[in-house]
C-alpha positions as CSV (number, residue, x, y, z in Angstrom):
1,X,29.2,8.9,23.9
2,X,29.9,12.5,23.4
3,X,27.1,15.0,22.7
4,X,27.7,16.8,19.4
5,X,26.7,20.1,21.2
6,X,30.0,20.1,23.0
7,X,31.8,21.4,19.9
8,X,33.1,20.3,16.5
9,X,36.6,19.3,17.8
10,X,35.1,17.1,20.6
11,X,32.8,15.5,18.0
12,X,35.8,14.8,15.7
13,X,37.7,13.2,18.6
14,X,34.7,11.0,19.4
15,X,34.1,10.0,15.8
16,X,37.8,9.0,15.3
17,X,37.9,7.0,18.5
18,X,34.7,5.2,17.7
19,X,35.9,4.4,14.2
20,X,39.3,3.1,15.3
21,X,38.6,1.4,18.7
22,X,34.9,0.6,18.8
23,X,34.6,1.6,22.4
24,X,32.0,0.2,24.8
25,X,32.2,3.5,26.7
26,X,33.5,6.9,25.7
27,X,33.5,10.3,27.3
28,X,35.2,13.3,25.7
29,X,35.5,16.4,27.9
30,X,36.6,19.8,26.7
31,X,38.9,21.2,29.4
32,X,39.9,24.3,27.3
33,X,38.2,26.8,29.6
34,X,40.5,25.7,32.5
35,X,43.5,26.7,30.3
36,X,42.4,30.0,28.9
37,X,45.4,32.3,28.4
38,X,47.9,29.4,28.9
39,X,50.3,28.1,26.3
40,X,48.5,26.3,23.5
41,X,45.3,28.3,24.0
42,X,44.5,29.6,20.5
43,X,41.3,31.3,21.6
44,X,39.1,28.7,19.9
45,X,38.0,27.1,23.1
46,X,38.9,23.7,21.7
47,X,42.5,23.0,22.4
48,X,42.6,21.0,25.7
49,X,40.6,17.7,26.1
50,X,40.3,14.6,28.3
51,X,39.1,11.3,27.0
52,X,38.0,8.3,29.0
53,X,37.6,5.3,26.7
54,X,36.8,1.6,27.3
55,X,37.6,-0.8,24.5
56,X,38.3,-4.4,24.0
57,X,41.2,-3.3,21.8
58,X,43.1,-2.4,25.1
59,X,42.9,-5.9,26.5
60,X,46.3,-7.2,27.4
61,X,48.0,-3.9,26.6
62,X,49.9,-1.6,29.0
63,X,49.2,2.0,29.6
64,X,51.6,3.3,27.0
65,X,50.4,1.0,24.3
66,X,46.8,2.0,25.0
67,X,47.7,5.7,24.7
68,X,49.5,5.0,21.5
69,X,46.4,3.5,20.0
70,X,44.4,6.6,21.0
71,X,47.1,8.9,19.7
72,X,47.2,7.1,16.4
73,X,43.4,7.4,16.0
74,X,43.8,11.2,16.6
75,X,47.1,11.8,14.8
76,X,46.0,14.5,12.4
77,X,44.1,16.3,15.2
78,X,47.2,16.3,17.4
79,X,49.3,18.0,14.7
80,X,50.3,21.6,15.2
81,X,47.3,23.9,15.1
82,X,45.0,21.2,16.5
83,X,44.6,19.7,19.9
84,X,47.3,21.1,22.3
85,X,46.7,18.8,25.2
86,X,45.0,15.5,25.7
87,X,44.5,13.5,28.9
88,X,43.8,9.8,28.1
89,X,42.2,7.3,30.5
90,X,42.0,4.0,28.7
91,X,40.8,0.7,30.0
92,X,39.5,-2.7,28.7
93,X,36.0,-3.9,29.5
94,X,35.8,-5.4,33.0
95,X,38.8,-3.5,34.4
96,X,38.4,-1.2,37.4
97,X,38.2,2.5,36.6
């Protein structure tokens, strides 16, 4: 799971995904430094993220349905002024990475 030292937005992302999807694995990466000065960079250092999440909630669902579940869990954080970009890798337990 995500280390709280990675920043408050990363922790909020992790907390919301844990509450909504009860993941068996979760990694939240702050990619903001790679996008410094690009569109969506507000200078906070917490605008661009990647999540890799494994959850039984994804079993039997396609890629788009899985991404919708993650987006729903993070809806208020994805609103304007929040997360600018989010890469989602979602799988069910037992699936290949």
